[in-house]
N, C-alpha and C positions, 0 to 999 in steps of 0.2 A: 718077812720073809725075802729072798734073793730068790728071782730065775734068772739062769741062763739064756739068751735070746739067740739063735742060729738061723730064724728064719722067718719071714715077713707074716707068716700064718702061727707061729710061737705068739712072737708080739702080739698079732689081732686078738691071740686067745687070752692072753695076759692081761690086756685094755679090757676086753668084754669082761671077763671071772672079776677084776678089780671093781669096774664100775657097779655090778652086780652085788658083789659083797658089802660095797657102802649102800647099797639101794636105792641107787639115784636112776632116772632117766637118762635117755641120751641129751633130750633138753636142760635137765636139772644140771648137769657137767656142761655141758656148753654155756648157760648162762654164767658160771661161775668166772669164767676166763674168758670171754666172748667170743666163743665159735658158736656156727649154727650147728644145729643137729645135722644135719647133712654131710658134716665134716666129721664129726663123731661115728658118725655109721660108718663113713669113709674110710676113718685111722681104725673102725674094729671088723672090716671086711677087707679091706685093700690099702696095707698100711705103708706100703711100697708105693703107691701112689699120690701121696700125701706129703705135704711140704715139712721141714723139719720143723719150721718154726710152730707148727698146727699141732704136731708131734710133742713138743715139748711143753706147749699151753696145756695140749690134755695130760700128759704124766703131771703137770702141776696141780690140775683140777682135781685127778685121783690119788694125788699125795703120794706119788712117785718119784723118784731120781731116776736120771740114766747115770750111766757109772762105763767109763772106757777102763780096761785094765790089757797088761800083756796077756796072751792066753798061756797058760803050762802045759806040760806034757798029756795030762788027763782028759785037758779041754777040747784039744785036739783030735781025741779018739772020740768024741762024745758029738760031734756033728760037722767036721772039719773033713 
């Protein structure tokens, strides 16, 4: 599945939903990649306050990837 993210709130929801989809606790996910449950909680609630390194580790634990691409005209009307 692919999700476009325009806000930190959207990112937080995607992260939390994916973890729940995998039926994993914050502790379980964190232990996969060596980050604390409080960091997982912060990523799910205030991702704008977390480091890029923590975000990338968390994405890896959730088997997600970050893709950067040029926006097309349709994307510009959706959230920008």
